[in-house]
C-alpha positions, 0 to 999 in steps of 0.5 A: 886427324886435324881435329884431334891434333887441335884437340890435343893442342888445346888440352895440353894448353890447359893441362900446362897453363892452368896449374902455373896460373894457379901457382902463381896467383894463389902463392901471391894472394896471401900477400895481396891480402895483408897489403889491406892491413892498416895495423899489426895483425898477429894472425898468421897468413895462409900458406902458399903451399895450398896453391901447389896442391890445388894446382897438382889436383887440377892438372891431374884432373884435367889430364885424366879427363881430357885422356878419357874423353878423347880416347872414347870419342876418337879412340886416340891417345892424348900425349902424342903429337901437338899435345906437348907444344900446347903443354909449352905454349899454355905454360908460358901464355896461360900460366906465366903471362896470364898469372903476371896479368891477374897479379897486376889487376890484383894491384890495381884493385887493392891500390883503388880500394885502399884510396877510396877508403882513404887509408894507408898500408901498414908497412913492415919494413922501413928504408931510406935511400941516400937521397932521403937521408941527405934531405933529412939531414938538411931539412933537420939542420935548417930547422934547428938553425932557424930555432936557434935564431929565434931563441937568442941568449944563453941556457943549458938547452940552447948550448945543447942545441948548438952543439948538436947542430955544429956535429950534424952540419959537419956530418952533413957537409963531409958525407959525399952526396949521390953515393955511400963512401967508405968514410962518411956516408948513409949513417953519418947522414942519419946521425945528422938528422937524429942530432938536429932533431934531438937539439930542436926538442931540447930547444923547444922544451927549454930543457936539455935532452938527458945525455943518457936518453936513448932513441927508439931502436927501430928507428932513431928518427921516431926520437926518444924512447918512451918505454923498454919492451922484450924484443929480439932484434935478429937471429943472433940477438937474444930477447931483451928489453929494448928502448921503443918510442910510443909508436913502435911500442904499440906495434911490439904490443900488437904485432908479432915480433919477427915482424916488429923487428923487421921494422928496423930502419934500414939504410944504404951500405955498400953492396945493398942495405942493412939495418942502421945500427950496423954503421957508424956512428950507431953502434951499439943499437939503442944509442943514447945522445951522448953516445951518438955525439961522441961516436960522431965526432970520432968519425969526423976525426978519423975521416 
């Protein structure tokens, strides 16, 4: 009888563990494979539902096979005794633990492969923490201040750059470090970096940035938009021409629209994160330099 109980336990572990393992790993494989992409791809990823179907088939085949074998060799039923304990243990040890270990191994293999190729995976989403926004604002402010010192004299471009720096410095100073306050926070830090970069562009080109020039709608840190391309930025947004930088335009032409829209920069807000244009002073999206300066000054006045 001990041999029968051992058989039941082993059978239960395989019947309970292998289908769970297949579901976890099979559902993860399409996402894992997309991590090898280095450019946009319009091909559709395989549905993870195939893993559920495969798991059901494997589970049913194992159950039927073990039932027939035990009945014919020992004249005993399978669904008794230690079978259910094995079913539970198999689901945990073989399915959950084994699945997590396999996924970890796949991650290591992908990381080592991409490193050996010298390639970087194409990322759909872009996000910045408060710390990254603070560093970006400080670095942009310092770079513009140094450029202004290196370009003495009066000119329209220098006047615009100095105006951008004055507003950017005040935004950076008034934003509270380490957290996102109700008054000035992540949106203002991003605006400071964008304004200082725009001021430096004007100074280096010797020509003021046109006040109506719009920044890339997906990420204003990309700089001024080079073209417009029909794009919907969300379920409530109608498809219409959006200002895009050259890089994002390439993504829009090559990638599926929902994936391109998902590249919009996300910044911290209270309770999580959201697209940057949901925060002042970037309303409305696709903002121009004049609008950004005006909104930033208004925020500084009321904060």
